N, C-alpha and C positions, 0 to 999 in steps of 0.2 A: 655444377654437379647437383644431383638430387640429394635432398636432405637425408634420405634413407641411407645413402652411402656413408655420410658422416656419422650417422647413428650407429651403423655397423662397425665403423672404426672405433668409436667410443665404447661400444659393447666389448670389443676385443681388448681394449685397454683396461676397462673397469666394468665387468659384467654387472648389470643392475640386479640380477638375481641374488647377488651377494650383499646387497645393501641391507641395512637394518630394517626389520619389519615395520617400524614406526615411521620410516623415512618416506619421502616423496621424490623419487629420482626418475630420470629418463626425460623424454620429451614432454614438456609442460604446456607448450603452445606451439602451434604450427602444423603443417601438413607434410608428412614424410615424402610426398611426391613433389613438393615445391623445389624450385631451383635456388641454390645458395652459392654465393661466390666468396664471401668474406665473413669470418667469425671473430668476435671479440671475447676474450677470456677475462673473467673477473671472479671475485669472491662473492660480492653482493651486487645485485642488479638494482642500483639506485637511480634516481633521476639524473644525477651527474654522469653516470655510466651510460644511461640511455641517450643523453645528449652527445656524449663522445661517440657512441655507436652510430648515431645518425651522421655525425661529422665525418666519420671514417667510412661511411657507406657500408656498414656491416648489416647483413640480413640474417645473422645467426648470433645469438648470445649464449655462451656457455658459462653459466653462473654456478659456481661451486655450491653455494647455499640455495635451496629451492625457494624461488620467489613466491610460489604457491605452495603453502605448507599445511596450515590448519584448515584451509578451505576458504575460498572467497565466495561470499553470498551475492556480491555484485561486482561486475567489472565495468566501471564507468570512469570517465575522465574526472580528475580532481579527487578521487577516493584513494583508500589505502592501496588499491590495486591499479592505480592509474598508469604505472609503468607497463603493466601487463596489457591494459587497454590500448595504450599507445603502440606497443609492439605489435599487437594483433592488427590494429588499424593500418599500420605501415607494412604488414606482411613479414615481420621479423619473428623468427622462431626462437624459442627459449628451451634450453636443455640444462639439466642439473645432474652431475654425477655424485656429489656429496659423499655419503658413507660407502658407496660402491668404490669410489676412488681411494678412500681411506684404507679399505681392506686389500685392494689390489696390489700385486707385486709391482714395486717401483712407484707406488702411489704416495699419498700424503704421509702416512706413518713411516714408510721406508725412507722418505725424504728427511723426516725428523731423526730417525735412527742414524742416517748418514751424517746429519749435522752433529750428533753426539760423538760419532765415531764407533758405533757398535759394529763388531765384526759380522759381515753378512752370513757367514757359515754358522754363527751361534744364535742368530735372531729368530724369533717366532712371535706369534700373537701374544699380546698381554692378556687378552680374554677372547676365547673362541666365540664366534657368532652362533646364535641359535638359529637352526634352519627354519625357514618360514614355510607354511603350507602353501602349495601351489595347485593342489588338486583335491578333489573329493573322490572318495570311493562311494558309489551309489549302490545300494542293495535294495532290491524290490522283489515282490512275490507275484507271480503271474500264473493263471490257469494254463495247464499244459498246452491246450490247443491255440493259445494266443502268444506263446513265447516268441516265436520268430517275428511276428508283426510288431510287438512291443520293442524287441531288441533292435529291429531295423529302424524304428522311429528314434530311439535313443542314439544310435550310431549316426543317423542323418543329422541330428542336432549337435553333433560334435563329441559325443562320448565314445569311449572305447579305443582311444589312440594311445599306444605305448611305443615311443620311439618311432621307428619306421613301419610299425604294424598298426593296422586299423581293425575295427570290429572285434576288439578283444573283450572277452567276458569269461566268467566261470559260472557254471550252472549246476544246481543240485536239486534233485527231486525230493519232495517232502509232502506233508499234509498240513494244510491251513485250516484253522477253525474260526468260526465267527457266529455270533448270535444277533440276528436282525431285530432291533427294537421297534417301537411303534412308528418312528419316522421312516424306517426302511420299507417303503411301500412296494418297491419293484427291484429286489436284489437280482443280480446277474445269475447267481447260482442259488438254488434252494428257495426257501420262503422265510418271511419274517416270523418271529415268534418261535423259532426252532433253532437249536444248535446244529450247525451244518459243518460238514467236513468236506474239503475239496482237495483234489490232487493238484498241487502247485509246483512251480519251479522257482527256486531262488536264483535270481540273476545278480551277479556282481560285475560291475564295470567301473571305469574311472573317467573323470572329466576335469577339464580346467575349471578352477573356481569362477573364472570370468564368464563361463557358459552356464552357470547354475540356472538362471531364469529360463533360458531356451530349452535346456534338457528337461527340467521339471515340467515345462509346458508340454513338451513332446510326450512325456510319461503320462500325464493326465489325459491328453487327447487320445492316446492310443490304447490305454489300459481299459479293459472291459468293466472294471469295478467302479462304482460311484465314488468310493474313497480308497484309492490305492495306497497300500502301506509301503513305506520306504524308509531307509536309514541313510544318513549322510555322515561320513567319517572323514575328517581332514587328514590329508597325507602330507608329510614333510619329507624332503630329501634327506638321506643320511648325512650326518655332520661331516664337514670337510675340515681340513687343517687350516682354516681361514679364520680371521678374527680381527678385532679392533686393537689398536696400539701395537707396540713392539717391545720386546724384552730380549736382552742378550748381554754378552760380555764384550768389554773393550779388549783389543789385542794384548794390552798389558796394563797393569794398574797405572792410572793417570790422575794427576793432581786435579782436584775440583776446579781450581782457578783456571787451569788449562782447558778443561772441558767447557767451562762457562765462556771463556774467550772464543773457543772454537764455535760454539753455538751462535754467538753474536756474529761472527765472521760469515758462517755458512748461511745464516738466515738474513744477513744484511741489516742487523739491528744494532742500534747504539746503546740501548738500555734493556735490561731484563729485571723482572721481579724475582728476588731470591728469598726463600725461607729455609731455615735450618743451617747446618754447618757449611762453611765455605773453605775449610781446609781439610786435608786428608785425601786419600786416594779413592778413586772410583774404579771398581772392578765390574760390577753389574749395574746396568742402567735400564730405564724404561721410558717410554714416551707414548703420548696419545694426543692427536690433534684436536683442537677445540676446547671444550669444557669437559674435562675428564676426571674431576675429583671423585666421581663415583667408582673409579677404577683404582683408587689409592690403595685399598686393601689388597688388590691383586698384586700391585707393585711391592707392598710391604711383605706379603707372603713369599714373594720371590727373592726377598732380601736385596732389593735394588737399593743402591746407595744414592742414586740420583734419579729424579723423575721430571721429565720435560713435558709440559702441556701448555695450553693457551691460557686457561684461567682455572682457579680453584677457590672454593669457599674458605673463609677465614678460619673456621674451626678445623677444617680438614688440613690446612697448612700448618696449624699449631700441632695437630696430632702427628703429622709427618715429621716435623722438626723435633718433637719429643722422642720420636723413634730413631733419631739420628740420620734421617733422610734429607737430602738437599732437594728442595722443590724449585724448579725453574719455570716461571710463567712469562709468556711473551706478550700477553693480551691475545684475546680469542683468535681473531683472524690472522694475526701475525704468525701463528703456528701453522697456518694453512697456505699462506700466500705464495711461498716459494715453490709450491708444487705446480703452479700455473705455468711457469717457464718450462718445466719438464713436460707437462701435458701439451703445451703448444708445440714443442719440438717434435714430439711423437706424432702429433696430427700432421704437421708439415712434412715429416718424413714419409708418412703413409698416404697423404692426400696432397700431392704437389699442386693440384689445381686450386686448392682452397687457400685463400689468403687468411693468415692468422695474426691477430693483433692482441697484445697484452694491454689491458686497460691501465692508463696512467691516472684516471680519475678515481679509481677504486682504492679505498684505504680504510684502515680500522677507524671506527668512530671516535676512539679515544686518542688524545695526543698527550705526550709527555713534554712538559715545558720547564 
């Protein structure tokens, strides 16, 4: 099947529009039109996983953590990005869902909430995501006689689409003023050295952020003024009830020892790092996959008695313990790994033609001996 069909299925499971603004999710390498037959799922795309993918004849790697994150300045063999170089050379595509999967229903954080035993009907995000800008509103000012020509150029460049409607704009008549100084030798309207007033129309329209360069080039090429005035305003979608982490109540008060044992069993772990009390009942619990010490205050404000995460700084753990909260740390990727089995099953159910392999070479870099 074509890779774009797998991407569509992944977008249904974990829409990338819901990822954190700082994250780098989606297709990181590959051609949406290329054919893929077999995918390997992992947390980290390491050389060991790359070798396993080659052995398993996988032409798609779905790596939870983005292998391209801060930006690679070179993609060459033997460098920090060598696994990316090798994947591109062999025609292997790389896709990362990361925080989009964390936020998604049934995703990473719901998996942790299930491991704790938080009742589904009580759970919600520990912290709502901040909607990220996806569009600009462009405002410009055009002489009356040039309005339709400039607007058409903007629309042709990709501005003016709202849902299923195109060529969308709002126009307001007004008066523009300008004074041409010494360098303005050939103004379109009036003459330099004199305050001019011109009948103009204010055009407002929207455009995807990705089309900024093309739309501004169209504006400058079509606008009669030497220096067209324009404003750009970032637009973010209204906030949704989506967010990182999970918070909720257990069906009934449960002893901390029982909750800890359940977490081990559900995540397939023999050892956990525990800070704070290990006795007493848990009524309210919170969780967040990965490194989520920065959400400790959210959990404390919610009066959670237990907080499950991958890792937490020393002083944050001390603060939680002083507040009477039990912190359970799994090591970073161990808080995420169990979601791969869920993701693999959903992909297999939706795309029966795609072979799905869970990596056996992928593991947390830390070992407990």
